[in-house]
Backbone bond lengths (Angstrom), bond angles and torsions (degrees), N, CA, C in turn:
res aa  C-N    CA-C-N  psi(-1)  N-CA   C-N-CA  omega(-1)  CA-C   N-CA-C  phi
1 M - - - 1.443 - - 1.530 108.78 -
2 A 1.316 116.40 128.90 1.465 121.78 -179.42 1.523 110.59 -74.34
3 P 1.338 116.15 144.91 1.461 118.79 178.62 1.525 111.15 -66.99
4 V 1.317 116.00 147.98 1.461 121.79 178.16 1.535 108.24 -83.64
5 V 1.323 116.12 127.60 1.459 121.49 177.56 1.522 107.46 -102.37
6 P 1.348 118.17 113.38 1.462 120.65 -173.72 1.531 114.22 -73.32
7 C 1.326 118.00 -24.37 1.468 120.53 -177.71 1.522 109.61 -118.67
8 A 1.318 115.86 131.52 1.462 120.48 -179.58 1.524 111.49 -67.76
9 G 1.336 117.71 -30.90 1.461 121.37 179.66 1.515 112.27 84.48
10 P 1.314 115.84 -169.68 1.467 121.06 -176.39 1.525 112.40 -58.04
11 D 1.338 115.78 138.83 1.465 119.63 178.65 1.522 113.29 -127.91
12 G 1.346 117.61 11.03 1.455 120.88 174.82 1.510 114.97 86.63
13 D 1.328 118.99 1.42 1.462 119.96 178.03 1.529 109.40 -85.59
14 G 1.309 118.25 -167.04 1.463 122.30 -177.15 1.517 114.24 -80.01
15 D 1.330 118.42 -7.53 1.459 122.52 -179.58 1.527 109.13 -89.17
16 C 1.318 116.90 116.63 1.462 121.55 -178.66 1.524 111.94 -106.14
17 S 1.315 116.86 25.66 1.468 121.80 177.08 1.524 109.13 -132.82
18 E 1.346 114.93 66.98 1.461 121.10 -176.74 1.527 112.65 -125.29
19 S 1.312 116.04 13.23 1.465 119.88 -177.40 1.519 110.77 -98.76
20 C 1.326 116.25 169.21 1.461 121.54 -179.65 1.528 111.46 -62.75
21 N 1.308 115.14 134.07 1.454 122.77 174.43 1.530 106.20 -117.29
22 E 1.325 116.10 93.82 1.465 121.27 -176.30 1.528 111.83 -62.36
23 T 1.326 117.28 -34.54 1.467 120.85 -178.43 1.521 111.46 -62.21
24 Q 1.337 116.34 -42.67 1.465 120.33 -178.28 1.522 112.68 -99.28
25 N 1.336 115.61 -2.73 1.458 121.13 179.04 1.536 112.13 56.90
26 D 1.354 114.91 46.58 1.456 120.11 177.00 1.531 109.82 -146.01
27 C 1.320 116.30 -170.56 1.469 121.62 -174.88 1.527 111.98 -113.95
28 N 1.328 117.90 41.41 1.467 119.88 178.86 1.524 111.25 -118.38
29 G 1.325 117.03 26.53 1.464 121.19 176.95 1.522 110.92 -76.21
30 N 1.334 116.05 151.56 1.461 120.83 179.41 1.523 110.92 -62.03
31 D 1.325 116.09 135.21 1.455 120.89 172.14 1.526 107.40 -69.56
32 A 1.308 117.75 155.88 1.465 121.89 -178.78 1.525 110.89 -59.47
33 N 1.331 115.72 141.72 1.464 120.33 176.52 1.524 109.74 -56.37
34 G 1.319 116.22 135.78 1.457 122.30 -178.88 1.515 113.96 89.97
35 T 1.336 117.78 -6.21 1.460 120.68 177.54 1.532 108.68 -61.65
36 P 1.328 118.81 132.25 1.468 120.41 179.59 1.527 111.86 -59.76
37 C 1.321 115.49 140.19 1.461 122.51 176.15 1.526 107.37 -146.11
38 D 1.314 117.10 179.89 1.464 120.82 -179.72 1.517 108.79 -141.49
39 D 1.350 115.95 112.51 1.465 119.85 179.85 1.527 112.33 -86.72
40 G 1.338 117.19 2.44 1.454 121.06 177.11 1.516 114.30 86.44
41 L 1.336 117.54 -0.85 1.462 120.92 178.96 1.519 109.80 -106.43
42 F 1.315 116.79 140.13 1.457 122.02 -179.05 1.530 111.75 -89.33
43 C 1.321 116.18 -43.68 1.461 121.04 -168.83 1.524 115.33 -73.62
44 N 1.316 119.67 -11.29 1.457 118.92 -178.77 1.529 112.87 -93.38
45 G 1.309 118.78 6.97 1.454 122.08 175.00 1.518 113.54 92.41
46 T 1.316 116.06 -169.62 1.453 123.15 179.25 1.522 108.91 -72.15
47 D 1.319 117.21 134.80 1.455 121.99 -174.28 1.522 112.09 -97.99
48 G 1.328 114.76 150.68 1.453 121.26 176.17 1.516 111.07 -144.37
49 C 1.325 115.92 152.98 1.468 121.67 179.46 1.527 110.23 -79.42
50 T 1.305 115.83 146.26 1.454 122.64 169.54 1.521 108.23 -150.00
51 S 1.299 116.20 125.93 1.472 122.91 179.20 1.526 112.31 51.28
52 G 1.323 117.27 38.01 1.457 121.55 176.67 1.515 115.10 84.47
53 N 1.328 117.98 5.11 1.469 121.56 179.78 1.516 110.70 -121.06
54 C 1.311 115.73 144.74 1.465 121.69 175.18 1.523 106.35 -88.50
55 G 1.309 116.37 84.23 1.451 118.72 -172.86 1.505 115.70 -143.32
56 V 1.320 118.31 6.23 1.460 119.93 176.79 1.523 106.68 -99.47
57 H 1.312 116.43 132.63 1.467 120.50 -176.32 1.524 109.16 -123.24
58 Y 1.309 115.04 131.51 1.452 121.35 -176.50 1.522 110.33 -114.94
59 G 1.317 116.68 126.82 1.451 121.03 174.19 1.517 113.74 73.96
60 N 1.291 115.02 179.52 1.449 122.93 179.93 1.521 107.21 -130.99
61 P 1.329 118.26 119.40 1.460 118.75 -177.91 1.531 112.80 -66.59
62 C 1.319 116.80 -19.33 1.463 121.66 -179.51 1.527 108.70 -131.56
63 P 1.315 117.08 93.30 1.458 119.03 -176.15 1.524 114.34 -66.22
64 G 1.320 117.77 -3.28 1.470 119.88 177.00 1.507 112.18 106.60
65 H 1.292 114.63 -163.35 1.452 121.58 -173.51 1.522 111.94 -56.78
66 D 1.316 115.08 131.66 1.456 119.71 175.36 1.526 108.69 -93.84
67 V 1.279 117.62 -166.92 1.456 120.71 -176.55 1.521 112.99 -90.46
68 G 1.298 118.03 2.14 1.462 121.29 -178.60 1.513 112.90 -76.76
69 P 1.321 116.11 173.97 1.464 121.12 -176.68 1.527 113.43 -87.64
70 D 1.329 117.25 29.88 1.455 119.09 176.68 1.521 109.00 -123.12
71 C 1.305 117.17 159.33 1.464 122.26 -176.89 1.525 110.34 -124.35
72 D 1.318 115.76 41.62 1.454 120.10 178.78 1.533 110.66 -136.30
73 D 1.338 114.72 62.08 1.460 121.06 -177.07 1.527 112.63 -117.73
74 S 1.314 118.84 10.24 1.461 121.41 -176.97 1.527 110.97 -92.21
75 C 1.317 115.81 169.82 1.454 121.34 -174.34 1.526 112.46 -72.20
76 D 1.336 115.19 132.59 1.464 122.75 177.49 1.529 107.23 -117.84
77 E 1.330 116.16 99.98 1.466 121.64 -177.05 1.521 111.63 -63.14
78 T 1.326 118.22 -34.99 1.456 121.88 -178.19 1.526 111.66 -63.67
79 S 1.322 116.55 -40.43 1.465 121.43 -177.56 1.528 113.39 -98.74
80 D 1.323 117.39 -4.16 1.466 121.91 -176.40 1.515 111.84 52.47
81 N 1.338 115.41 50.17 1.453 120.03 176.31 1.534 109.86 -151.20
82 C 1.303 116.50 -174.09 1.461 122.29 -176.06 1.528 110.49 -112.39
83 S 1.337 116.53 55.06 1.464 119.42 -177.20 1.528 112.94 -124.01
84 A 1.339 117.54 16.05 1.470 119.71 177.45 1.519 109.83 -77.62
85 W 1.316 116.07 156.82 1.460 121.03 179.11 1.519 110.63 -61.68
86 D 1.318 115.75 138.58 1.458 120.83 173.11 1.524 108.14 -71.67
87 A 1.310 116.15 155.04 1.468 120.84 -178.57 1.525 110.91 -59.51
88 P 1.340 117.20 140.36 1.464 119.46 175.20 1.522 110.32 -54.54
89 G 1.301 115.42 136.01 1.456 121.19 -179.24 1.511 114.16 92.63
90 T 1.356 117.45 -4.20 1.460 119.94 177.46 1.524 108.01 -64.28
91 P 1.334 116.97 124.75 1.468 118.32 -178.39 1.522 112.66 -75.47
92 W 1.282 115.78 149.65 1.453 123.39 169.60 1.517 105.49 -142.38
93 P 1.323 118.76 158.79 1.467 119.41 -176.13 1.533 111.67 -53.79
94 G 1.299 116.29 112.39 1.458 121.38 176.86 1.517 114.76 100.33
95 G 1.336 119.49 -3.10 1.451 119.25 -178.32 1.511 113.64 -178.91
96 I 1.343 114.80 -157.42 1.460 121.54 178.46 1.524 108.99 -136.68
97 C 1.319 115.72 160.42 1.459 121.73 177.37 1.528 109.66 -84.81
98 I 1.331 115.37 138.41 1.457 121.39 176.49 1.519 107.44 -138.60
99 A 1.326 117.12 111.77 1.471 123.31 175.84 1.535 113.56 48.11
100 G 1.322 116.54 46.97 1.451 121.06 174.47 1.507 115.94 88.94
101 W 1.280 117.81 -1.83 1.468 119.06 176.29 1.517 108.60 -128.96
102 C 1.308 116.64 165.25 1.453 121.97 -175.90 1.520 110.37 -102.85
103 D 1.315 115.03 125.96 1.454 122.07 178.30 1.521 107.78 -93.38
104 D 1.324 115.69 114.83 1.454 121.40 179.49 1.521 107.66 -78.18
105 M 1.315 116.72 107.16 1.465 121.69 -175.22 1.507 112.33 -93.20
106 M 1.288 118.05 14.57 1.465 119.77 -179.57 1.500 111.13 -88.24
């Protein structure tokens, strides 16, 4: 017979206090630091638990302007993708970005 586990534990949502709390005999103990979670935001990177909060962010899902001839490689939180306009003045080979398009300064 398998042992009964009273607490389901971390499930990847924004709640980082779903583990066993032996002191209080309930399931509101802090999940282990670094446990994956989801704070609902795309642009702040991969999320992880720390001290019971979903607040550690790893990496950047949109590292910014690439080397291509477009100026829409930045993070777009509304669409959860990397198609927002790069900041004005962002350099690209041969020019700079201006309001979502590339100004050829050559």
